[in-house]
N, C-alpha and C positions, 0 to 999 in steps of 0.2 A: 443477576449474579448474587450469590450469598453476601450479605452486608459485611460479615467478618472478613471474607475473602477479598471483597472490594476494598476494604480499608487497608488490608495488608499490601495489596498491589499499589494503592495510592502512596504508601510509604516508600515502596521501591521506585516509583516514578519520581518521587522527591529526591531520592538518592541519585537517579539518572540526571535530573536537572542540576543538582549540585555539581556533578562530575562535568557536565557540559559547560557550566559557568566557569569552571577552572581551565577548561581546554580552549575556550573561545576568547581570545584576547588580542584581536587585531589592532594594529597601530592606528588604523583609520576608524574614526567614529562612524562614518557613513557605512562602512562594511558591517560594523556591529549593529547599527540600526536596521539595515537590510535583513540581517540574520534574525534579529529579534522579531521583526514584523511577521516572518513566516514560521518561526519555531514555536512561539507561544501557543498553548492550548493543544499541542500535539499529543497523540495517544502514547507515544514512546513504546510502541509495540515491538520494534526491532531490538532495542536495548534490553527489554524485558525478556525477549526470547533467548538472547545470548545468556543472560543471567540465569534464567530458570533452567535452560538446557544444561548448562554447566553444573549448576547446583544439584540438579536431579541425578547427575552422575557422580556426585560426591566432591565436586571441585570446591576448594576452601578459600581461594584467593579472590574474594568478592570484588576488591578494587580493580583487579585485572579484567574481570568480566564486565564491570561497569565502564571501564575505559574502552574496551573493545566494542561493547554495545554502543557507546557514544560515537565511536568512529563510524559505525554503520549508520547511525542517525544523522551524522553530518552529510554522508553521501545521499541519504534519502532527502534531506532538507535541500541540498544543492539541486537535486533533480526536480524538486517542487518549484524552486525558483525559476529554473529553465523551462519547465512545463508551462508555467503560468505566462511566460513571455511568448512561447510558441502558440499557446491557445488564446492569447490576448485576454486572459482572465481578469476579471474585475475584483473578485473576492477569493479568499482562501480561508477556510475555517471560520467564516463569519466576519472576518476582518478584511479590509482592503488589501488586495495583493500588493506585494512589494514593488512590482513594476509600475503600478498605478500611483504609488505614493512617492517613490524615489526616482522613477524613470527606468527605462530599459537598460541603459548602460551600467548603472550601479547594481541592478539586479543580476545581470549577466556576470559581472566581475565578482559580485558577492557569491554566486554559485561556484565560480572558478576557484575562489579563495577556499571555500569549504571543501571542495574536491581535493585541492592541493594539500590542505592541512590534514585531511583524512589519510591520504596516501603516504604522507610523510610519517604520521604516527604509527600506521600499521606495520611499518618496517621494524618496529620494536618487538613484533610478535613472530611466531613460527612462520616459515615460508609457506607451509600448506594453508595457513589461515590467510596470508596475504594473497595467495592465488585464488582462493574462494571469493574474497572480497573484490579483487580486481576483475575477475570474470563476471561477477554480478553487476559491476559498474558498467562494463561495456555492453552487457546484455540489456541494461536499462536503456542505453542509447539506441540499440538495435530495435527494441520494442517501440520506442517513440517514432523512429523512422518508419517502421512497419505500420503503425497506426496512421501516420500521415499518408502513406501509400494507399491504405484501405479506406480513407475518408471519402464519404459520399458515394461509396460503391455498394449498391443494393445487392450485389451478388457475393458479398463476403460470406464465407462458410464458417461453420462451427470450428473447424480446424484452424482457420485463419484467426478466429477470435481467441482460441486457447493459446495460440502461439504468442499473440500480443500480450494477453494478461499474464502469461507465464513470465515473459521478459520484463514487463512493466511493473508487476506487483509481486508475483510469487517468487521470483528469483532472489529478491533481497530478503524476503522472509525465510526462504530456504537457507540462504547464506547465513542469516542470523542464528538459526537453530543449529546449523552445521558447525559454525564457529564455536558455539557453546560446547558442543560435543568434542570438537578438536582440542579445546582447552583442557577438557577433563579426561577423555578416553577415546582415542581415534577409532577404535574398533566399532563404535556405535554410529559412525558417520552416516551410513546408508539409512538407518532408521530415522535419524533426525532430518536427513534430506527429504524423506517421504513425509514426515510430519510437516515441515516447513512449506514444501511445495503444495500439499493439499490444503493447508491452512490458507495459503495465498490465493488459491483458486476460490475457496469458500468466501474469503474476505472480499475479493474483487467482484464476484457474482452478486453478493449481497449489496455492495456499493452500487452496482449497475441497476439493481432492483430499486434501491432507495431513490435513484434519480427519477423514477416514475411514481414514487409514493409520497414524498415529503415536499414541504415548501421551504422558502428561504430561512424562516426562523428555525427550522429543524436542522437543515443541512448547511446553512451558511452559503447557499447558492440557489439560483432559480431552478425550478423543476423543468425537466425536458432539455437540459443543456446538452446532453449527449447527442440527441437527435439534431439539435441545432448545429452542432459541430460535425455532423455527418458520421457519427460513430454508431456502428451496428453492433449492439451488445446482446447479451444472452436473452433478455426479455423480448427483444425484437426478433431474434432468430426463432424463438419458440412461437411467437405470434404469427410470423410468416409461415412457419411450418404448418400451423393449423389453418391458416387462410392465405393461400398463395397470392390472392388479389391485392393483399396489403403491400406487396413488393412494389407494384406500380404506383400505389398511393404515396409510398415513401419516396420513390424516385421523383414523383411530381412535386412533393414538398421540397426536396433538395434543389429542384430547378426553379421553383416559384417563390419559396419561402413564405407561403401563405399562413398567417397566424391561426386562422380558423381551422385549416387543415391540420396544423400542428396540434391543436387542442383535441381534435377528433382522434388523431393518431395516438396521442398519449393515453386517452381513455381506452382505446381499442387494445393497445399493447398491455395496459393494466389488466384488462379482462382476460386476454388470451395468453399472455406471456409471463405474468408475474409468478403465479403459483408453481408452474413447472420449473421456473428458474430458481425459486427458493428451494424446491425439492432437490435440485441439483446441488445447490450450495450446502444443504444439509448432508448430502451424500459425501461431499468432499470433507466437511468438518468431521464426519464419522471416520473417514479414512485417516485423517490426521490423528485422531485419538487412538485408532487401532494401531498405528505405527509405533506408538510409545506405550502400548499396553504392557510391554515386557518389564517396564520400570517397576521397582519396588514401590509400594504405596508410601506416600509421604507428601509433605506440603508442596514441594516443587512439582511433583507429578500432578497434583491437584491444580496447581496454578496453570500448568500447560494445558490441562484438560479444560479449565475455565476459559482460557484464551480462545480455544477452538469453539466453545459454546458462544462466547462473546462475538465472535466473527459473524455469526448468523442472527444473534439476538438483538444486536445494537440497532438504534434508530437514527444514528448519524455517524 
C-alpha cells in the first residue's frame, strides 16, 4: 500500500480507537479487561468501511460515522470472544485469547455485554441501519452453527463453503459499507452491498490461504489450524478438485490425527490449492472495486479501492 495512503488510514484508525474508548465504559473492570484483551491490534476494517463509504458519498458528519462504525466493531469483537470459546482457541492476533486469560465465563459475558451495548446504541440511528446490523448479527451466529455442522466433513462443497464465509465474514463487511451508504444516500445501497460482500469473500479466502502459508510469528497462530479443526476451506477444495485421492487422506487425518500426515497434507494443499484460491480472492477483490467504480475520483474512493487491494496483499 502507498505509504502516504497507509499513514492517512492509520490516522483514521486512531480516530476509531478514540471513539471506542469513549463508548466502552463498563462498571466491571473484568469486563473491560476481557474487551481489551481481544480488541487491541485489530485492523478496524469495519469502522473504516462505514466511514469511507459514507464520506465517499459526501457525508459530512464524521462523528456519526465513527460511532456507527464502532458499534459494528463491538459486534465483531463480541463474535471473536465467542468464537475463541467455541474453538477453544489459545491465541488471538498474537496475544493469548481472552478465554485462556480470564476464563470462559468472563469471556462469554464480555461478549454478551458488547452485543447488548451495540444494540442499545444502534437505536439512535435510522431503522433501516438498525435492520441491516441486526440481520448481520444473527447471520454471524448462523454461520458459526453451519461451520460446526460442516466440521470434519470431507464432502463439504464449494457452495457450503461460500455460505459459511458469507455469514461469518462477508455479511458484517457488507453491513459496514451499506450502513455508510445509508448514512449518506440510500439510493446507493445496492452498489455498496456488492462492494462489501465481494470484499468479504476476498478477505476470507485470503485468510484461509494464509493458514497454509505463514507461521505463528506472522499470523499469531499455528499453521494448519483450520485442518486441525476440521475446516474444509478454499485451498482444500481446490486441492481435492485436482487430486480426488486427497479426500481419503484428509478423512484419515480427521480420524487418526496423525501429525506426520498433517504435515504432508499441508504441503500438498500448498502446492495444489493455494494459487487457484488466491486467483479466486483476486477475482472477488476486483468485483468489489468494480462495484464502486461509479464514484467520483477522490480520496475516499481511493481508500475503498486500497482496502480491496489490502484484502489480498496482506500477510497477516
